[in-house]
Phi, psi and omega in degrees: 000142180272134179260134174284135172270141181261127179263132180253124176265141175287135181294134177282143181249140173299119184289332176292317179296325180293324178272004184048052178272125176278316180236135179274123185265134182289344179277349176275075188294322179302317184285320183291331183291340178287343184254016174241130182287173182290344174273352182093013177268154175286128181285133182290160183301322180292338178265315181293324181091011180288157173285167183293317180301306180292328177295324175294318179292320177302318182296315178299316180296319176298318179290325172293322175298321177293317182294332175257022172065028174275334177232149179272151180288318188249180176295148178277130177279128180253000000 
């Protein structure tokens, strides 16, 4: 009989909680760019590892940064 091996994944930790960030700022474009895919989509919480509170703040910050043209809406053409 074959035994199934259990794979243990390391639990993802919220990067904002680790840095003790209270509010996600829409002007911090370098940090926001890490949470946007190459296609221009916001990376979901289960992949990024953010907590619910910071993911909500992150979504609002990305949308605000897009509306004042700090971030692009679509993928960048190279």
